[in-house]
Structures are given as C-alpha cells and as structure tokens.
N, C-alpha and C positions, 0 to 999 in steps of 0.2 A: 549544656545544650539540652533542648527539650527531648523527652522520650516519646512524644506524640507519634501517632502512626503516620508513616509516609507511604501513600499509595503509589502504585506503579505509574498511574496516570490519572488526570482529571481535567475536565475542560475549564477554560476561563471564560465566564460569561459576565459582561459588564453592562453598564447603563445603556450603551448604544444598541446592544443586542435586544435588550428589553424594550427600548423605544420602538424599534422597527417591527418586532413581533407584535406588540400592542397595536401599532398602526395597521398591520395586516389584519388583526382581529377586528378592529374597528371598521375596516373597509367592508367587511362581510365576505371578502374573497379569501376563503380559508382552504380551498381544495386545490385543484391543479390548474387554475387560471388566476392570474393576478400580476400586478406590475413587478413584484419582486422576483418572479421567475425569470422574466425577460432581462431584468437588471442583473441578476446573478449570472445568467448565462453569458451576457455581453461582457461583464466585468471579468469573469473567469477566463473567457477566451482571450481577452486582451492581456490578462496577466500571464497566461501560458504562451502567448505569441502565436495562437492558432486562429484560423478563420472562423471556426465554429465551436460552440460548446452546447451540450444538450444535458439538462438536469434530469437525473434519474433517481429511482427510489433507493438504490444502494449500490455499492461497488460490485457485488455479485451479479445483480441484474444487469449492470453495465457491461460486464464481461460477456454474459450470455447474449445480450442485445448485439454487441459487436460481432460475435461469432455468427449469430443468426442473420445479421445484415450481410455477412460474407457468403451466406448460403451453405454453411457447413451441414453435413448430414452423415448418417451411419456409413462407415467405411473410410471416412476421412481421419487423418491424424493431425494432432497439434502438439508440438514440442513445448514442454513447460519445465521449470526447475523442480527437482525433487524436494527441495527445501523451500516451502512457501505455505501460506495458510491454505486450507483445503478448498476454499472457494475457487481458486484458480483451476483446479482439476474438475470440480463439480460443474463449473460453467461449461467446460468442454463436454462433459458427459451429458449435460442437459440437451445438447444438440444431437446426441447419438454418436458423435465422433469419439475418438479414442485419445486420451491424454498419454503422451509418450514422455517418459521422465529422463531429464538430463541432470548431470552432476553440476556442482557450483564451484565458483572461484573461491579459493580458501581465504582471500583477503576481503573481498567485497560481499561474499555470500550470494552473489547474483549468478545467474545461469552462465555456464562456461561455454563460450562459442565452439571450442574444440569438441566438447561433448555433443553439442547440437549437431555439428557437421557429421558426426559418426552415426547419427540416428535418422537422418533424412532418408525417406523412401519415396516410392512412386505415389503413395497415399498422403504424404505430408502436404498440408494446406497452409499452415500458419505456425508462427513462433510467438510465444507469450513470455517475454522477459519480465521478471518481477523486480522492481527496484526495492529490494528487500531492506527493511528497517530504515528506509530513506536514502540509501545509496544507489545512484543510477547504474544500470547494467552497461556493458560494453556495446553500446548501440551501433557504432560504426562497423564492428566486426559482424554483428548480427544482421544489419541491413545488407552488408555485402553478401552474406550467405543467402539472405532472402532474395536479393536481386538475381543472384546466379541461378537460383532454383525456382523462381516464380512464386515466392512465399510472402504472405503478408505478415507484418510485425504489429502486434497489438501490445502496447505497453500496459502492464498492470502497475499503475502508479498509485495504488490505494494508500500507500504509506509514505509517499514522496512528494507531497505538495511543495513546490518551490525548489526542489532539487534541480541541479543543472549538470549538463553534459557538454563539455567544451563550449561553455558560454550560452547554451540554449537550454531553456527549461524543459523538463520532461513533460510528456503529454502531446508533443507535436513532432516527435522524432520518428514515428512509424506511420502506419495507416491510421491508427487512432490511439488514444490513451484513455484509461479509465481510472477515476479517482473515487475514494470513499470519504464520506464525511461522518463516519461513526463517531461516537462520543470521545474516543481516545485518540483521534487523528489530529494532525497539525491544526486544521480548522474543522469545525463540526456544525452539522445541522441536526444533530441527534441521530437520525438515520438519513441516508441520502447519498448521492454520488453525482459524478459528472463524466460525460464522455466528450472528449475533445478530438478534433480532426481538422485537416486542411482540405479534405476531399468533399466537394459539394454534393456529388451524387450519393456518396456513402452517408453523409449527414442527412440528406433528405429521406433516404430509405430508413435509416435508424429512427428518425423522428416519427415517421409513419408507423413503424412497428411498435414504437414505445406506447402508442395510444391505440391499441387493438387493431392496427393497420386500417384505420378508417379511411375511406375514400376522401381525397381532398376536394372532390367536386359533388359528392352525393352523401349527405349526412346519414349516418347509421347504416351505410352500406360498406361491407368489408370484403375486399377482394382476396384476402388470405388470412391465415391465423396470425394474430399479433399478440401483444402483451400489455398488461397494465403496469408499466414501469415508470409512472410519472412521480414527480415530487410535488409537495404542496406549497402554496404561497407562504404559509407560516414557516416552513423549513427554509425556504429561499430567503425570507426576510432575515432569519438568523444567519444564513450564509453570507448575505451581502455585508452585514456588520462584521462578521468574522474575517471576511476577505480584506476588509479595510485595514485590518491589523496584522495580516499575515507576515509582513516583514519584521514586525516587532516580535511575533511569536518565534519566527525562525532565528532571529538574532539571539533571543534568550536560550533557545535550544543549543545553539553553537557555544554560547557562554557557559551553559551547564556542562556541555561536553568538555570544555576546557578545564573547568573545575575538577571534573572527574580525573582527567589526565594528570592533574597536579596532586590529587589526593591518593590515588591508588598506585601502589608500587608496581610498576610495569617491568616485566622481565621478558626474556625470550619465550617463556612458557605462560606468561600472563599478559593478556592484551585486551584493549578496548577498541572501539570502532576505528577503522582506518579509512582514509580517503585516497583513492587512486589519483594520479596526476590527471588533470583535466576534468575532474569530477568535483561537484559541490554537493555534499550530503544534506538532507533535511534533518538528519539525526532524530528520526521519529522515535527510536528507542535507543537507550544506552545499552550496548552489548558488551558483556564480559565473558571471556573465554579463558579457561585454565586448562592447559594441555595435560597436566598430570591428574586431572579428575576423570572419573568415569560417571555414568549417569546416576548410580546410587549415591556416590559421594557429592556430586553436583546438587542432588536433591537434599542431602543433609545440610549443605551450605545454605541453600534457600530456606530450609526449615529454621536453622539457627538465626538467620537474618530476620525471619518473620517473628521469632521470639523476642527480638530487639525492636520490634515495631517497624521493620523495613520490608515493604512489599517487594516481591520479585516475580518474574515469570520465566519459565523455561523457553528455549527456542521452540519453534514449531516442530512438531513431529514430522518426520519425512513422510511423503505421500506413499513411498514404496513400502512403508511399514503398516499401512492401513489395509484392512481386508478387501475393500473394493478396488484398490489400486496396487495390490501387493505384487512385488517382484523382488529380484535379487537386490540387496542394498547397494547403493552407490557410495563409494568410500568416503568422499569428502563430506557430502551432505549428511551421511549417517553419523560421522564423527562429530561434526559441528552440532547436530541436533542433540547429541548426548552430553556435550560439555558446556553448551552456551546458556546464558541466562541474561535477562534484562533487569536493569535497575531503574529506580524512579527518575522521571525526566519531564515533569510538567511545569507549566509557566510560573507558578508561584513557589516553586522550589527555591530555597535560598542557599547561599554559599555555606552557612553553618550546617544546613541540612545535608549537603553533599559531603562536608567534612565528617559529619557523623556517619554517613554511609561508608565513606572511604575508610575511616578508622575501623569500623566493624568488619569490613571485607578484609583489610590487611591483617587484623588480629585473628580472624577465623582461619584465613588461609595459612597463616603462620602455624597455628595450632594443628591444622589438618596435614600440613606438610611433614 
C-alpha cells in the first residue's frame, strides 16, 4: 500500500463545478447578485424540506444573523453544548448575550437535553443544538423543552448536511438551521453558508439584516443596523454543482465509515461513530475514542500516525476550557475532548487507504496498551 500522505479532509471539485463557476465569471455577475444565488437557495431549501433558504457568507455569520433576527441582546442567555467549535459560542457573544454551557450525550456527542433542562433561567431565550460531527441532536426532547419554556431552537447544522432525524432532514426541525460550506464540509463553496427556516416573517427579517438592513422601499435607506453577510454568485455556482452530488458524497462517507468499522478493532474501550435509533448521520468526520487514553497519550497516538503519513485532528477543545468562556468543566464533554480524534474521511479515500489507517491504529494502540 502507498505511503503517500492521507489528509484529514479535502474537497472534491469536478468538471461540473468548474463549468458553472466559469459560467458565473463569464456572466459578469461575480458579487452578491446573480442567477446562481437564487438557484442555490431554492435547491437547498427543497433538499432540506424547508420553505426558505438564505445564502450567507459563512456558518458563523449565519448563527449570528439568526440570533440577531430573534433580537437577542445583553442580559439574554442561550444554552449551547460545551463540546463544539468555538463559533457557536462566539455568535452568541456577538449579540451581547451570554452562552450557557451544557454537557453532551456520551454516544452522539450532541447536547444533552437533561443538562439543558437544568440550566434554564428567566433569562434563557434560545437553545442551539449542534449536530456534532454530522450526527443529529435529540431534537424532539429539545423542542419539547423549548415549547414548555418559550424558547427558540436554532440548529447548528454546520457539519451535518443531509443528516436526518426520524426521517426529516436537519435544518427544518426548529426555528431555523444554519449550515457551513467551508472547504472541509460535506459540500463546499470555499467559504459560505446557508440559513434555512419555515418561518416567513423570520426569513424576511433575516434577509433584510443580511444586506445592511436596507429598506425594501427606499434604496440606500437603512432603518437599523444590519450586516454584510452575503454570498457571491461565484460561490453559489460552486454550491449548485456540489449540491447536485450531495447524495453521492453522503453515500461515500457512509461507505468509508463502514470500512473503518471493519478495519479497526472495536472493543468496549475503543469505539467509532455511533448512530442512535431514528438518526441518520452525515458522518462528517470519522471519530475514534479510546477510553484508556488521556490527552497526552492521545496526542502521542496522533503524532505517531502523522509519522506514518496519516493526518488526524483532536476533538474540539471544550468551550469551558477557554479563557473567554471558562467555567467548571462538564464531565462528559471534558472527557471526550481529551480522548477523541478524527481520522481521514474524504470522498477520494479508498478502501486500501482505510485498511492502511486501520492497520496503523490497531498496531499503535496495541503497542500503547
């Protein structure tokens, strides 16, 4: 087998993507107006089963836009998982509201509804479940909590394009969903994102705020502060082509996940991604957890894999460990963050590649045990 470098992720760009991007270039519409923006929004809404989709500059701006559309302000609180990329917390902080950190489910790594329940206060305005590493959160339980307490649910679906919860695609399960199209995501526009919703009034307000809150009846008149969170026609052209292949991309990710389950020796203390009943993961990242590792030994494993040409990433650091959001560690999130790592999982990865990774993981874990 080849000893060539296996990156953790890379996009797959084919002839169709190049064709549409060149067409957008030739049209002269290269900024935030053009036919591909409308087409991308329409097609993405249809794919997610939502009434509306709004193309945005990236996933972080989409989360901020969603919270701003809800009117969050200083003194408000938003409950988010402790184990997530920092953008989830930053978007809350941008509004002046306070992110309140909940622990996660040990199997799915998504926010734990029981932890959420214990954190609700008179200041709580919203809950942001993150569909971490492509697995959907327990939306029914969270919606029930939200309905009981008058809280909006904003899905952070940045990593979960095409994931399903009880037969419904993520993105339309709460007030709104937010996706990222960064280069390592299931589909990419380089940078970019999408906000999805079934709420007409919410969509119209978010659309206005996305473009500096310009008055719909008086050009260059702005009734309030808005944002420049638009996407370009060039990016949207790439997105249209990528979306055409999303089922192919997802099928390959599921296939790669199956290969890993066949190649890595799974025990009670060594596990890969799990799927809860009723959930369909997008398998954005292959997740490996070894219970008898600690953070330094996990990092040794990653270094040794790197020496063999196999790229890895640690799980996200917990938000509670960061200076700006520091608090007492939450036990499950803290433990998972210390022991978890991601393995290569991109479209062009082959079965022999996965066999190579699996053999290296098995050998190194045997040595380290």
